[in-house]
MIVEX-472747 format. One record per residue (C-alpha): residue number from 1; residue in one letter; x, y, z. Coordinates in nm, 3 decimals. Each point is the difference from the previous one (the first is absolute). Layout:
BEGIN
<r num="NUM" residuo="a" east="X" north="Y" up="Z"/>
...
END
This chain:
BEGIN
<r num="1" residuo="m" east="-6.670" north="-0.335" up="-8.020"/>
<r num="2" residuo="s" east="-0.128" north="0.254" up="0.255"/>
<r num="3" residuo="r" east="0.111" north="-0.230" up="0.279"/>
<r num="4" residuo="f" east="0.355" north="-0.016" up="-0.143"/>
<r num="5" residuo="r" east="0.010" north="0.379" up="-0.044"/>
<r num="6" residuo="s" east="-0.110" north="0.050" up="0.360"/>
<r num="7" residuo="f" east="0.269" north="-0.239" up="0.128"/>
<r num="8" residuo="y" east="0.268" north="0.175" up="-0.209"/>
<r num="9" residuo="l" east="-0.097" north="0.343" up="0.132"/>
<r num="10" residuo="w" east="0.002" north="-0.119" up="0.363"/>
<r num="11" residuo="n" east="0.358" north="-0.132" up="-0.042"/>
<r num="12" residuo="f" east="0.125" north="0.296" up="-0.202"/>
<r num="13" residuo="a" east="-0.137" north="0.268" up="0.232"/>
<r num="14" residuo="p" east="0.227" north="-0.084" up="0.303"/>
<r num="15" residuo="r" east="0.308" north="0.012" up="-0.222"/>
<r num="16" residuo="v" east="-0.091" north="0.346" up="-0.122"/>
<r num="17" residuo="l" east="-0.072" north="0.115" up="0.354"/>
<r num="18" residuo="n" east="0.331" north="-0.137" up="0.133"/>
<r num="19" residuo="g" east="0.192" north="0.170" up="-0.276"/>
<r num="20" residuo="f" east="-0.178" north="0.328" up="0.068"/>
<r num="21" residuo="l" east="0.073" north="-0.016" up="0.373"/>
<r num="22" residuo="l" east="0.368" north="-0.074" up="-0.066"/>
<r num="23" residuo="w" east="0.015" north="0.299" up="-0.236"/>
<r num="24" residuo="v" east="-0.162" north="0.221" up="0.266"/>
<r num="25" residuo="l" east="0.251" north="-0.116" up="0.265"/>
<r num="26" residuo="l" east="0.303" north="0.059" up="-0.222"/>
<r num="27" residuo="l" east="-0.129" north="0.329" up="-0.138"/>
<r num="28" residuo="p" east="0.132" north="0.217" up="0.290"/>
<r num="29" residuo="v" east="0.341" north="-0.168" up="-0.011"/>
<r num="30" residuo="s" east="0.240" north="0.157" up="-0.241"/>
<r num="31" residuo="s" east="0.286" north="-0.184" up="-0.163"/>
<r num="32" residuo="e" east="0.241" north="0.206" up="0.211"/>
<r num="33" residuo="e" east="-0.171" north="-0.117" up="0.319"/>
<r num="34" residuo="l" east="0.013" north="-0.364" up="-0.112"/>
<r num="35" residuo="i" east="0.370" north="0.032" up="-0.077"/>
<r num="36" residuo="a" east="0.060" north="0.165" up="0.337"/>
<r num="37" residuo="a" east="-0.183" north="-0.283" up="0.180"/>
<r num="38" residuo="v" east="0.205" north="-0.262" up="-0.183"/>
<r num="39" residuo="n" east="0.322" north="0.182" up="0.081"/>
<r num="40" residuo="e" east="-0.103" north="0.026" up="0.366"/>
<r num="41" residuo="i" east="-0.060" north="-0.374" up="0.024"/>
<r num="42" residuo="t" east="0.325" north="-0.079" up="-0.181"/>
<r num="43" residuo="e" east="0.196" north="0.227" up="0.231"/>
<r num="44" residuo="a" east="-0.162" north="-0.158" up="0.307"/>
<r num="45" residuo="q" east="0.082" north="-0.351" up="-0.126"/>
<r num="46" residuo="t" east="0.361" north="0.103" up="-0.067"/>
<r num="47" residuo="d" east="0.031" north="0.144" up="0.352"/>
<r num="48" residuo="a" east="-0.159" north="-0.313" up="0.147"/>
<r num="49" residuo="e" east="0.250" north="-0.228" up="-0.174"/>
<r num="50" residuo="s" east="0.295" north="0.213" up="0.111"/>
<r num="51" residuo="f" east="-0.131" north="0.005" up="0.355"/>
<r num="52" residuo="s" east="-0.056" north="-0.379" up="0.011"/>
<r num="53" residuo="r" east="0.353" north="-0.067" up="-0.127"/>
<r num="54" residuo="a" east="0.152" north="0.235" up="0.256"/>
<r num="55" residuo="l" east="-0.203" north="-0.156" up="0.282"/>
<r num="56" residuo="g" east="0.100" north="-0.351" up="-0.110"/>
<r num="57" residuo="r" east="0.367" north="0.097" up="0.009"/>
<r num="58" residuo="s" east="-0.029" north="0.157" up="0.345"/>
<r num="59" residuo="l" east="-0.169" north="-0.316" up="0.131"/>
<r num="60" residuo="e" east="0.263" north="-0.217" up="-0.172"/>
<r num="61" residuo="l" east="-0.262" north="-0.200" up="-0.189"/>
<r num="62" residuo="n" east="0.167" north="-0.197" up="-0.278"/>
<r num="63" residuo="q" east="-0.217" north="0.026" up="-0.311"/>
<r num="64" residuo="g" east="0.208" north="-0.273" up="-0.167"/>
<r num="65" residuo="n" east="-0.113" north="-0.280" up="0.235"/>
<r num="66" residuo="e" east="-0.250" north="-0.203" up="-0.200"/>
<r num="67" residuo="i" east="-0.187" north="-0.330" up="0.028"/>
<r num="68" residuo="f" east="-0.180" north="-0.134" up="-0.309"/>
<r num="69" residuo="g" east="0.053" north="0.334" up="-0.169"/>
<r num="70" residuo="m" east="-0.162" north="0.198" up="0.282"/>
<r num="71" residuo="s" east="0.195" north="0.245" up="0.214"/>
<r num="72" residuo="t" east="0.011" north="-0.100" up="0.365"/>
<r num="73" residuo="e" east="0.128" north="0.337" up="0.114"/>
<r num="74" residuo="g" east="-0.057" north="0.357" up="-0.110"/>
<r num="75" residuo="v" east="-0.254" north="0.281" up="-0.024"/>
<r num="76" residuo="s" east="-0.276" north="0.040" up="-0.260"/>
<r num="77" residuo="a" east="-0.192" north="0.326" up="-0.041"/>
<r num="78" residuo="t" east="-0.359" north="0.057" up="-0.114"/>
<r num="79" residuo="y" east="-0.119" north="0.357" up="-0.052"/>
<r num="80" residuo="l" east="-0.366" north="0.068" up="0.081"/>
<r num="81" residuo="h" east="-0.104" north="0.323" up="-0.171"/>
<r num="82" residuo="n" east="-0.085" north="0.277" up="0.248"/>
<r num="83" residuo="q" east="0.014" north="-0.252" up="0.288"/>
<r num="84" residuo="g" east="0.366" north="-0.074" up="0.049"/>
<r num="85" residuo="l" east="0.249" north="-0.281" up="-0.028"/>
<r num="86" residuo="l" east="-0.019" north="-0.370" up="0.090"/>
<r num="87" residuo="l" east="0.337" north="-0.168" up="0.060"/>
<r num="88" residuo="e" east="0.032" north="-0.379" up="0.016"/>
<r num="89" residuo="l" east="0.304" north="-0.110" up="0.204"/>
<r num="90" residuo="r" east="0.140" north="-0.352" up="-0.032"/>
<r num="91" residuo="t" east="0.243" north="-0.065" up="0.285"/>
<r num="92" residuo="p" east="0.201" north="-0.289" up="0.149"/>
<r num="93" residuo="l" east="-0.222" north="0.036" up="0.307"/>
<r num="94" residuo="a" east="-0.283" north="-0.167" up="-0.190"/>
<r num="95" residuo="r" east="0.210" north="-0.309" up="-0.065"/>
<r num="96" residuo="s" east="0.108" north="-0.028" up="0.364"/>
<r num="97" residuo="r" east="-0.359" north="0.047" up="0.114"/>
<r num="98" residuo="n" east="-0.109" north="-0.274" up="-0.238"/>
<r num="99" residuo="i" east="0.264" north="-0.233" up="0.144"/>
<r num="100" residuo="l" east="-0.136" north="0.056" up="0.350"/>
<r num="101" residuo="n" east="-0.361" north="-0.049" up="-0.114"/>
<r num="102" residuo="i" east="0.081" north="-0.328" up="-0.174"/>
<r num="103" residuo="s" east="0.198" north="-0.120" up="0.300"/>
<r num="104" residuo="s" east="-0.265" north="0.080" up="0.262"/>
<r num="105" residuo="l" east="-0.292" north="-0.119" up="-0.213"/>
<r num="106" residuo="g" east="0.177" north="-0.329" up="-0.069"/>
<r num="107" residuo="s" east="0.065" north="-0.055" up="0.370"/>
<r num="108" residuo="r" east="-0.357" north="0.083" up="0.100"/>
<r num="109" residuo="s" east="-0.150" north="-0.223" up="-0.268"/>
<r num="110" residuo="i" east="0.204" north="-0.299" up="0.123"/>
<r num="111" residuo="v" east="-0.050" north="0.065" up="0.371"/>
<r num="112" residuo="n" east="-0.371" north="0.075" up="-0.026"/>
<r num="113" residuo="g" east="-0.073" north="-0.255" up="-0.269"/>
<r num="114" residuo="v" east="0.120" north="-0.315" up="0.178"/>
<r num="115" residuo="a" east="-0.278" north="-0.254" up="-0.019"/>
<r num="116" residuo="g" east="-0.132" north="-0.178" up="0.307"/>
<r num="117" residuo="n" east="-0.019" north="-0.374" up="0.048"/>
<r num="118" residuo="p" east="-0.221" north="-0.138" up="-0.281"/>
<r num="119" residuo="f" east="-0.084" north="-0.304" up="0.214"/>
<r num="120" residuo="s" east="-0.160" north="0.200" up="0.283"/>
<r num="121" residuo="e" east="-0.354" north="-0.009" up="-0.139"/>
<r num="122" residuo="f" east="0.043" north="-0.367" up="-0.092"/>
<r num="123" residuo="s" east="0.114" north="-0.083" up="0.353"/>
<r num="124" residuo="m" east="-0.298" north="0.180" up="0.156"/>
<r num="125" residuo="r" east="-0.244" north="-0.198" up="-0.213"/>
<r num="126" residuo="n" east="0.173" north="-0.330" up="0.080"/>
<r num="127" residuo="k" east="0.096" north="0.074" up="0.363"/>
<r num="128" residuo="f" east="0.371" north="-0.035" up="-0.075"/>
<r num="129" residuo="p" east="0.229" north="0.207" up="0.227"/>
<r num="130" residuo="v" east="0.187" north="0.184" up="-0.277"/>
<r num="131" residuo="a" east="0.196" north="0.305" up="0.119"/>
<r num="132" residuo="e" east="-0.080" north="0.343" up="-0.147"/>
<r num="133" residuo="a" east="0.361" north="0.119" up="-0.002"/>
<r num="134" residuo="e" east="0.207" north="-0.293" up="0.123"/>
<r num="135" residuo="p" east="-0.043" north="-0.374" up="0.070"/>
<r num="136" residuo="t" east="-0.139" north="-0.043" up="0.354"/>
<r num="137" residuo="a" east="-0.132" north="-0.357" up="-0.007"/>
<r num="138" residuo="e" east="0.297" north="-0.129" up="0.195"/>
<r num="139" residuo="r" east="-0.027" north="0.271" up="0.265"/>
<r num="140" residuo="d" east="-0.376" north="-0.055" up="0.041"/>
<r num="141" residuo="d" east="0.052" north="-0.375" up="0.043"/>
<r num="142" residuo="l" east="0.267" north="0.055" up="0.263"/>
<r num="143" residuo="d" east="-0.236" north="0.236" up="0.185"/>
<r num="144" residuo="r" east="-0.260" north="-0.279" up="0.004"/>
<r num="145" residuo="g" east="0.260" north="-0.254" up="0.116"/>
<r num="146" residuo="l" east="-0.027" north="-0.216" up="-0.314"/>
<r num="147" residuo="a" east="0.280" north="-0.243" up="-0.076"/>
<r num="148" residuo="s" east="0.220" north="0.050" up="-0.306"/>
<r num="149" residuo="t" east="-0.157" north="-0.309" up="-0.163"/>
<r num="150" residuo="k" east="-0.343" north="0.158" up="0.025"/>
<r num="151" residuo="m" east="0.139" north="0.321" up="-0.143"/>
<r num="152" residuo="v" east="0.135" north="-0.180" up="-0.306"/>
<r num="153" residuo="e" east="-0.318" north="-0.204" up="-0.045"/>
<r num="154" residuo="r" east="-0.220" north="0.305" up="0.013"/>
<r num="155" residuo="l" east="0.242" north="0.191" up="-0.223"/>
<r num="156" residuo="y" east="-0.013" north="-0.271" up="-0.261"/>
<r num="157" residuo="d" east="-0.376" north="-0.055" up="0.031"/>
<r num="158" residuo="g" east="-0.080" north="0.372" up="-0.015"/>
<r num="159" residuo="l" east="0.252" north="0.242" up="-0.143"/>
<r num="160" residuo="t" east="0.235" north="-0.256" up="-0.150"/>
<r num="161" residuo="i" east="0.371" north="0.058" up="-0.012"/>
<r num="162" residuo="r" east="-0.045" north="0.171" up="-0.335"/>
<r num="163" residuo="m" east="-0.220" north="0.272" up="0.152"/>
<r num="164" residuo="t" east="0.249" north="0.054" up="0.280"/>
<r num="165" residuo="s" east="0.275" north="0.041" up="-0.258"/>
<r num="166" residuo="i" east="-0.210" north="0.250" up="-0.196"/>
<r num="167" residuo="e" east="-0.083" north="0.198" up="0.313"/>
<r num="168" residuo="y" east="0.364" north="0.043" up="0.091"/>
<r num="169" residuo="s" east="0.087" north="0.077" up="-0.364"/>
<r num="170" residuo="l" east="-0.260" north="0.279" up="-0.011"/>
<r num="171" residuo="v" east="0.137" north="0.165" up="0.313"/>
<r num="172" residuo="v" east="0.365" north="-0.026" up="-0.107"/>
<r num="173" residuo="r" east="-0.064" north="0.110" up="-0.359"/>
<r num="174" residuo="a" east="-0.200" north="0.302" up="0.124"/>
<r num="175" residuo="a" east="0.296" north="0.101" up="0.217"/>
<r num="176" residuo="l" east="0.241" north="-0.041" up="-0.292"/>
<r num="177" residuo="q" east="-0.226" north="0.215" up="-0.219"/>
<r num="178" residuo="r" east="0.022" north="0.277" up="0.258"/>
<r num="179" residuo="a" east="0.378" north="-0.042" up="0.014"/>
<r num="180" residuo="n" east="0.024" north="0.020" up="-0.381"/>
<r num="181" residuo="a" east="-0.209" north="0.319" up="-0.004"/>
<r num="182" residuo="a" east="0.217" north="0.162" up="0.269"/>
<r num="183" residuo="i" east="0.326" north="-0.086" up="-0.178"/>
<r num="184" residuo="q" east="-0.137" north="0.129" up="-0.332"/>
<r num="185" residuo="s" east="-0.117" north="0.320" up="0.169"/>
<r num="186" residuo="m" east="0.344" north="0.065" up="0.150"/>
<r num="187" residuo="h" east="0.160" north="-0.078" up="-0.337"/>
<r num="188" residuo="e" east="-0.221" north="0.258" up="-0.176"/>
<r num="189" residuo="i" east="0.079" north="0.264" up="0.261"/>
<r num="190" residuo="g" east="0.370" north="-0.077" up="-0.024"/>
<r num="191" residuo="v" east="0.083" north="-0.066" up="0.365"/>
<r num="192" residuo="l" east="0.150" north="-0.347" up="-0.055"/>
<r num="193" residuo="n" east="0.352" north="-0.054" up="-0.125"/>
<r num="194" residuo="e" east="0.050" north="-0.289" up="-0.239"/>
<r num="195" residuo="p" east="0.162" north="-0.248" up="0.246"/>
<r num="196" residuo="d" east="-0.274" north="0.053" up="0.261"/>
<r num="197" residuo="e" east="-0.276" north="-0.039" up="-0.258"/>
<r num="198" residuo="l" east="0.151" north="-0.318" up="-0.142"/>
<r num="199" residuo="s" east="0.032" north="-0.139" up="0.352"/>
<r num="200" residuo="l" east="-0.369" north="0.066" up="0.068"/>
<r num="201" residuo="w" east="-0.108" north="-0.163" up="-0.325"/>
<r num="202" residuo="d" east="0.219" north="-0.300" up="0.082"/>
<r num="203" residuo="e" east="-0.170" north="-0.032" up="0.337"/>
<r num="204" residuo="v" east="-0.344" north="0.014" up="-0.161"/>
<r num="205" residuo="g" east="0.111" north="-0.269" up="-0.244"/>
<r num="206" residuo="d" east="0.125" north="-0.217" up="0.287"/>
<r num="207" residuo="l" east="-0.336" north="0.032" up="0.182"/>
<r num="208" residuo="v" east="-0.185" north="-0.096" up="-0.318"/>
<r num="209" residuo="s" east="0.227" north="-0.304" up="-0.032"/>
<r num="210" residuo="q" east="-0.068" north="-0.104" up="0.362"/>
<r num="211" residuo="l" east="-0.373" north="0.032" up="-0.058"/>
<r num="212" residuo="s" east="0.017" north="-0.218" up="-0.311"/>
<r num="213" residuo="q" east="0.198" north="-0.265" up="0.186"/>
<r num="214" residuo="n" east="-0.253" north="-0.015" up="0.284"/>
<r num="215" residuo="v" east="-0.291" north="-0.021" up="-0.242"/>
<r num="216" residuo="e" east="0.173" north="-0.291" up="-0.174"/>
<r num="217" residuo="k" east="0.044" north="-0.174" up="0.338"/>
<r num="218" residuo="f" east="-0.371" north="0.043" up="0.075"/>
<r num="219" residuo="q" east="-0.083" north="-0.148" up="-0.340"/>
<r num="220" residuo="s" east="0.231" north="-0.297" up="0.063"/>
<r num="221" residuo="i" east="-0.163" north="-0.066" up="0.340"/>
<r num="222" residuo="e" east="-0.349" north="0.017" up="-0.152"/>
<r num="223" residuo="q" east="0.087" north="-0.233" up="-0.288"/>
<r num="224" residuo="r" east="0.167" north="-0.260" up="0.223"/>
<r num="225" residuo="a" east="-0.283" north="0.015" up="0.255"/>
<r num="226" residuo="e" east="-0.261" north="-0.055" up="-0.271"/>
<r num="227" residuo="a" east="0.203" north="-0.294" up="-0.136"/>
<r num="228" residuo="g" east="0.021" north="-0.154" up="0.348"/>
<r num="229" residuo="d" east="0.378" north="0.038" up="0.016"/>
<r num="230" residuo="l" east="-0.013" north="0.248" up="0.288"/>
<r num="231" residuo="s" east="-0.222" north="-0.018" up="0.307"/>
<r num="232" residuo="g" east="-0.010" north="0.012" up="0.378"/>
<r num="233" residuo="a" east="0.298" north="0.142" up="0.182"/>
<r num="234" residuo="d" east="0.203" north="0.052" up="-0.316"/>
<r num="235" residuo="l" east="-0.280" north="0.205" up="-0.158"/>
<r num="236" residuo="i" east="-0.029" north="0.206" up="0.317"/>
<r num="237" residuo="a" east="0.375" north="0.058" up="0.026"/>
<r num="238" residuo="e" east="0.055" north="0.103" up="-0.362"/>
<r num="239" residuo="t" east="-0.307" north="0.226" up="0.000"/>
<r num="240" residuo="d" east="0.109" north="0.173" up="0.321"/>
<r num="241" residuo="v" east="0.349" north="0.065" up="-0.141"/>
<r num="242" residuo="v" east="-0.133" north="0.165" up="-0.317"/>
<r num="243" residuo="i" east="-0.260" north="0.201" up="0.193"/>
<r num="244" residuo="a" east="0.274" north="0.125" up="0.234"/>
<r num="245" residuo="s" east="0.213" north="0.098" up="-0.299"/>
<r num="246" residuo="m" east="-0.295" north="0.180" up="-0.162"/>
<r num="247" residuo="e" east="-0.082" north="0.179" up="0.326"/>
<r num="248" residuo="s" east="0.358" north="0.126" up="0.028"/>
<r num="249" residuo="l" east="-0.001" north="0.109" up="-0.364"/>
<r num="250" residuo="k" east="-0.333" north="0.180" up="0.044"/>
<r num="251" residuo="s" east="0.121" north="0.192" up="0.307"/>
<r num="252" residuo="y" east="0.329" north="0.102" up="-0.159"/>
<r num="253" residuo="s" east="-0.166" north="0.105" up="-0.330"/>
<r num="254" residuo="a" east="-0.254" north="0.218" up="0.181"/>
<r num="255" residuo="s" east="0.276" north="0.167" up="0.206"/>
<r num="256" residuo="f" east="0.222" north="0.043" up="-0.307"/>
<r num="257" residuo="a" east="-0.283" north="0.162" up="-0.201"/>
<r num="258" residuo="q" east="-0.103" north="0.232" up="0.285"/>
<r num="259" residuo="d" east="0.356" north="0.122" up="0.044"/>
<r num="260" residuo="l" east="0.028" north="0.079" up="-0.372"/>
<r num="261" residuo="l" east="-0.338" north="0.176" up="-0.004"/>
<r num="262" residuo="t" east="0.111" north="0.217" up="0.294"/>
<r num="263" residuo="r" east="0.324" north="0.088" up="-0.179"/>
<r num="264" residuo="s" east="-0.192" north="0.073" up="-0.320"/>
<r num="265" residuo="a" east="-0.248" north="0.229" up="0.179"/>
<r num="266" residuo="e" east="0.286" north="0.194" up="0.160"/>
<r num="267" residuo="a" east="0.174" north="0.030" up="-0.337"/>
<r num="268" residuo="e" east="-0.317" north="0.131" up="-0.164"/>
<r num="269" residuo="k" east="-0.049" north="0.249" up="0.282"/>
<r num="270" residuo="g" east="0.353" north="0.132" up="-0.040"/>
<r num="271" residuo="y" east="-0.031" north="0.012" up="-0.379"/>
<r num="272" residuo="n" east="-0.327" north="0.191" up="0.029"/>
<r num="273" residuo="a" east="0.154" north="0.255" up="0.238"/>
<r num="274" residuo="r" east="0.295" north="0.056" up="-0.236"/>
<r num="275" residuo="w" east="-0.235" north="0.032" up="-0.297"/>
<r num="276" residuo="d" east="-0.215" north="0.260" up="0.180"/>
<r num="277" residuo="a" east="0.316" north="0.199" up="0.079"/>
<r num="278" residuo="d" east="0.108" north="-0.024" up="-0.364"/>
<r num="279" residuo="l" east="-0.341" north="0.127" up="-0.115"/>
<r num="280" residuo="k" east="0.019" north="0.298" up="0.237"/>
<r num="281" residuo="a" east="0.349" north="0.083" up="-0.129"/>
<r num="282" residuo="f" east="-0.121" north="-0.030" up="-0.360"/>
<r num="283" residuo="e" east="-0.295" north="0.231" up="0.067"/>
<r num="284" residuo="k" east="0.235" north="0.260" up="0.148"/>
<r num="285" residuo="r" east="0.228" north="-0.019" up="-0.305"/>
<r num="286" residuo="m" east="-0.305" north="0.017" up="-0.226"/>
<r num="287" residuo="y" east="-0.123" north="0.322" up="0.165"/>
<r num="288" residuo="a" east="0.352" north="0.145" up="-0.019"/>
<r num="289" residuo="g" east="0.017" north="-0.084" up="-0.372"/>
<r num="290" residuo="l" east="-0.338" north="0.163" up="-0.062"/>
<r num="291" residuo="c" east="0.112" north="0.313" up="0.184"/>
<r num="292" residuo="e" east="0.326" north="0.012" up="-0.195"/>
<r num="293" residuo="h" east="-0.137" north="-0.059" up="-0.350"/>
<r num="294" residuo="v" east="-0.350" north="0.156" up="0.009"/>
<r num="295" residuo="g" east="0.142" north="0.301" up="-0.187"/>
<r num="296" residuo="l" east="0.002" north="-0.218" up="-0.314"/>
<r num="297" residuo="l" east="-0.379" north="0.015" up="0.000"/>
<r num="298" residuo="s" east="-0.001" north="0.367" up="-0.096"/>
<r num="299" residuo="s" east="-0.294" north="-0.039" up="-0.239"/>
<r num="300" residuo="f" east="-0.227" north="-0.135" up="0.278"/>
<r num="301" residuo="s" east="-0.217" north="0.233" up="0.204"/>
<r num="302" residuo="g" east="0.005" north="0.007" up="0.378"/>
<r num="303" residuo="s" east="-0.362" north="-0.120" up="0.010"/>
<r num="304" residuo="e" east="0.092" north="-0.333" up="-0.159"/>
<r num="305" residuo="y" east="0.084" north="-0.313" up="0.197"/>
<r num="306" residuo="l" east="0.280" north="-0.252" up="0.002"/>
<r num="307" residuo="t" east="-0.082" north="-0.364" up="0.081"/>
<r num="308" residuo="l" east="0.262" north="-0.269" up="0.043"/>
<r num="309" residuo="q" east="-0.106" north="-0.363" up="-0.034"/>
<r num="310" residuo="v" east="0.267" north="-0.219" up="0.160"/>
<r num="311" residuo="l" east="-0.063" north="-0.354" up="-0.121"/>
<r num="312" residuo="g" east="-0.032" north="-0.292" up="0.240"/>
<r num="313" residuo="v" east="0.114" north="0.162" up="0.325"/>
<r num="314" residuo="s" east="-0.320" north="-0.051" up="0.195"/>
<r num="315" residuo="k" east="-0.219" north="-0.301" up="0.073"/>
<r num="316" residuo="n" east="-0.369" north="-0.065" up="0.054"/>
<r num="317" residuo="i" east="-0.164" north="-0.182" up="0.290"/>
<r num="318" residuo="n" east="0.067" north="-0.334" up="-0.172"/>
<r num="319" residuo="g" east="0.372" north="0.069" up="-0.021"/>
<r num="320" residuo="f" east="0.013" north="0.056" up="-0.376"/>
<r num="321" residuo="a" east="0.214" north="0.281" up="-0.137"/>
<r num="322" residuo="q" east="-0.164" north="0.316" up="-0.128"/>
<r num="323" residuo="d" east="0.109" north="0.347" up="-0.106"/>
<r num="324" residuo="k" east="0.033" north="0.304" up="0.222"/>
<r num="325" residuo="f" east="-0.089" north="0.353" up="-0.114"/>
<r num="326" residuo="y" east="0.139" north="0.335" up="0.112"/>
<r num="327" residuo="s" east="-0.184" north="0.317" up="-0.112"/>
<r num="328" residuo="f" east="0.070" north="0.368" up="0.066"/>
<r num="329" residuo="g" east="-0.031" north="0.338" up="-0.169"/>
<r num="330" residuo="l" east="0.283" north="0.132" up="-0.216"/>
<r num="331" residuo="r" east="-0.028" north="0.323" up="0.194"/>
<r num="332" residuo="e" east="0.129" north="-0.182" up="0.312"/>
<r num="333" residuo="a" east="0.292" north="-0.152" up="-0.190"/>
<r num="334" residuo="r" east="0.097" north="0.345" up="-0.126"/>
<r num="335" residuo="r" east="-0.016" north="0.138" up="0.354"/>
<r num="336" residuo="c" east="0.250" north="-0.272" up="0.093"/>
<r num="337" residuo="a" east="0.224" north="0.094" up="-0.294"/>
<r num="338" residuo="d" east="-0.015" north="0.365" up="0.110"/>
<r num="339" residuo="g" east="0.097" north="-0.090" up="0.357"/>
<r num="340" residuo="e" east="-0.333" north="0.092" up="0.158"/>
<r num="341" residuo="i" east="-0.043" north="-0.354" up="0.131"/>
<r num="342" residuo="d" east="0.252" north="-0.282" up="0.036"/>
<r num="343" residuo="v" east="-0.020" north="-0.357" up="-0.132"/>
<r num="344" residuo="e" east="-0.172" north="-0.120" up="0.317"/>
<r num="345" residuo="g" east="-0.253" north="0.280" up="-0.034"/>
<r num="346" residuo="l" east="-0.069" north="-0.104" up="-0.359"/>
<r num="347" residuo="g" east="-0.060" north="-0.358" up="0.120"/>
<r num="348" residuo="q" east="-0.259" north="0.126" up="0.248"/>
<r num="349" residuo="t" east="-0.207" north="0.148" up="-0.285"/>
<r num="350" residuo="v" east="-0.012" north="-0.329" up="-0.192"/>
<r num="351" residuo="v" east="-0.318" north="-0.207" up="-0.019"/>
<r num="352" residuo="e" east="0.084" north="-0.372" up="0.027"/>
<r num="353" residuo="y" east="-0.238" north="-0.277" up="-0.103"/>
<r num="354" residuo="t" east="-0.005" north="-0.347" up="-0.152"/>
<r num="355" residuo="d" east="-0.334" north="0.031" up="-0.179"/>
<r num="356" residuo="v" east="-0.256" north="0.275" up="-0.049"/>
<r num="357" residuo="s" east="-0.232" north="-0.143" up="0.267"/>
<r num="358" residuo="s" east="0.253" north="-0.003" up="0.285"/>
<r num="359" residuo="l" east="0.172" north="0.339" up="0.022"/>
<r num="360" residuo="r" east="0.217" north="0.023" up="0.311"/>
<r num="361" residuo="r" east="-0.022" north="0.376" up="0.008"/>
<r num="362" residuo="w" east="-0.116" north="0.271" up="-0.237"/>
END
């Protein structure tokens, strides 16, 4: 019983102490002061909402644009008592930045992620002359002065016609992957008109068809040679014809893909330059809107701060979109409204950063 009473007292005592401390804290605050504090916060929130609506109109942000019930444009205000105002800006710039990020990331992942020849290690272990990037058995044999018959015999004894077919297929398919990525990138950026894009996709489809036809010819040669229906000079002649066709297809595919990648890189560069110019213009209009409408924040003191969080208009080192913040004192915005400094001068007082650990200037 004494143990239970001791436990009860130990749990009851903190509750009494907390209640007493709360009573002591509230004791100096009169009901009039509480009402005044509530009114002050309400007035600040009302001013913040009016200010955010006015700023959204001046920046021509359409609050009605929604995806899945969420507004894709507009301004949202959060009042931080005795600290200032945080404004969240959702702009079309974020969508266009996201398009560029997706486009460039997709291109890099295809270009950098092309696998090497999976038979290279196998060939080193078995002393087969498999090429790392392209079939070179024929060239090596010619350098050694070997006859075409010897070339075919060694090809069939070592690599087999199937491996040669796979080698060429890997090189051509890798080139077509790069071409696909470049076309998709230019489509996302919007630099291709519909006829040009359809023409490029048709050409990719034609190259895929040529590759399939050559692979089928290799398979036919292999099957007939194994069955004894094809040998000697006929085997040499048919193999040389398909290899020549594959070599031509490989060269053209590589050139075709490189041309598209160059065009895609130039398109991304131009898009990026236009986007940077659009962001600078938006920032200037944003500062002008702040200068014009800061008078709506009459309940805020000059010591408080205004921070604008513009969603998705920056990117990290990995290329992923992130928000950009602009912070400055309300006193500076009021100086702009009073004509003491111009819009450019207001911009020079702003602290810009993308996260709290990487302030560009303070």
